C-alpha positions in Angstrom: 30.2 -12.7 5.1 31.4 -9.8 3.3 32.5 -11.8 0.5 28.9 -13.2 0.3 27.9 -9.9 -0.1 30.0 -8.8 -2.9 29.4 -12.3 -5.0 25.8 -11.8 -4.3 26.0 -8.0 -5.2 27.4 -8.8 -8.3 25.5 -11.6 -9.1 22.5 -9.8 -8.9 24.0 -6.7 -11.3 24.5 -9.5 -13.9 21.4 -11.0 -13.8 19.2 -7.7 -14.1 21.2 -6.8 -17.0 19.7 -8.7 -20.0 16.1 -9.2 -21.8 12.9 -9.6 -20.2 13.0 -13.2 -21.2 15.6 -13.7 -18.5 15.4 -12.6 -15.1 18.3 -10.3 -14.8 21.4 -10.9 -12.7 21.2 -7.7 -10.8 17.6 -8.5 -9.0 20.1 -9.8 -6.6 21.6 -6.6 -6.0 20.8 -4.6 -2.6 19.2 -1.2 -4.2 22.0 0.6 -2.0 25.0 -1.4 -3.6 24.3 0.3 -7.0 26.4 3.0 -8.2 25.6 5.7 -10.6 25.7 8.7 -8.4 22.2 9.4 -7.6 20.8 6.0 -7.1 21.2 6.7 -3.2 18.9 9.5 -3.4 16.4 8.3 -5.7 13.4 6.7 -4.3 12.4 3.6 -5.8 8.3 3.2 -7.2 6.8 0.2 -4.8 6.7 -3.1 -6.9 3.0 -3.5 -8.4 2.9 -7.2 -7.8 2.5 -8.2 -4.3 4.8 -10.7 -3.0 3.5 -10.6 0.6 1.0 -13.3 0.0 2.3 -15.4 -2.9 2.8 -19.0 -2.4 6.5 -19.6 -1.6 6.1 -23.4 -1.5 7.4 -23.7 -5.1 10.8 -23.2 -3.6 10.2 -24.0 0.2 9.3 -28.0 -0.7 12.3 -28.0 -3.5 15.0 -26.3 -2.0 15.9 -27.7 1.2 18.8 -27.4 3.5 21.8 -28.6 4.4 23.0 -29.1 1.0 20.5 -26.8 -1.0 20.9 -28.8 -4.4 21.4 -26.2 -7.0 19.4 -27.8 -9.5 16.4 -28.0 -7.4 16.7 -24.5 -5.9 17.6 -22.7 -8.9 14.5 -24.8 -10.7 12.3 -23.4 -8.3 13.4 -20.3 -8.1 12.9 -20.0 -11.9 9.5 -21.2 -11.7 8.5 -18.7 -9.0 10.3 -15.7 -10.5 10.1 -16.0 -14.0 6.5 -14.8 -14.6 7.4 -11.4 -13.0 10.7 -10.9 -15.6 9.4 -7.6 -16.3 8.9 -6.2 -12.8 12.1 -7.6 -11.5 14.0 -6.5 -14.3 12.8 -3.0 -13.6 15.6 -1.4 -11.3 13.2 2.0 -11.1 11.0 -0.4 -8.7 11.6 -2.6 -5.2 10.2 -5.6 -6.8 13.6 -7.7 -6.5 14.1 -6.5 -3.0 10.5 -7.4 -1.9 10.8 -10.6 -3.2 13.8 -12.0 -2.0 13.0 -10.6 1.4 9.9 -12.7 1.6 11.8 -15.7 0.1 14.8 -15.3 2.7 11.4 -14.6 5.1 9.5 -17.9 4.5 12.9 -20.2 3.2 15.0 -18.9 5.7 17.8 -19.7 3.3 21.9 -18.6 3.5 22.5 -15.2 2.4 23.5 -15.3 -1.2 22.1 -19.2 -1.7 20.4 -18.0 -5.2 23.1 -15.6 -6.3 25.9 -18.0 -6.0 24.3 -20.8 -7.2 22.0 -20.0 -10.2 24.0 -18.7 -12.7 24.0 -18.7 -16.5 25.5 -16.8 -19.2 23.3 -13.3 -19.6 20.9 -14.0 -16.4 18.5 -16.9 -15.8 16.8 -18.0 -19.0 12.9 -18.5 -18.4 11.5 -21.2 -19.8 8.6 -20.1 -22.6 9.6 -16.4 -22.6 11.2 -15.0 -25.7 
């Protein structure tokens, strides 16, 4: 379990560290793990996107266990998340944390599923974004 958390944290950090045409690797990092000396004391802004009532069937219909095929899961994740790259890559808000909370609530996915299976150099590339 600790290994999943570490690998998820590392992948999240990498995901959020690139351009807005990507979903940055750090969307997968829990905000408490970002270490810059003050992050734990700084309150994040509320996410301007309401992920609570989004349609998660894009992900839940394509990314199914018990095998969770990486190609299908990652394609579905990108289809859902890519329209929100700017918000998800903004480390000053809680969008990534909120989005993953709802993805896991509706999909009941194992911890670190997307962090471990969706890896591209420089973050996840979003089709149609420059």
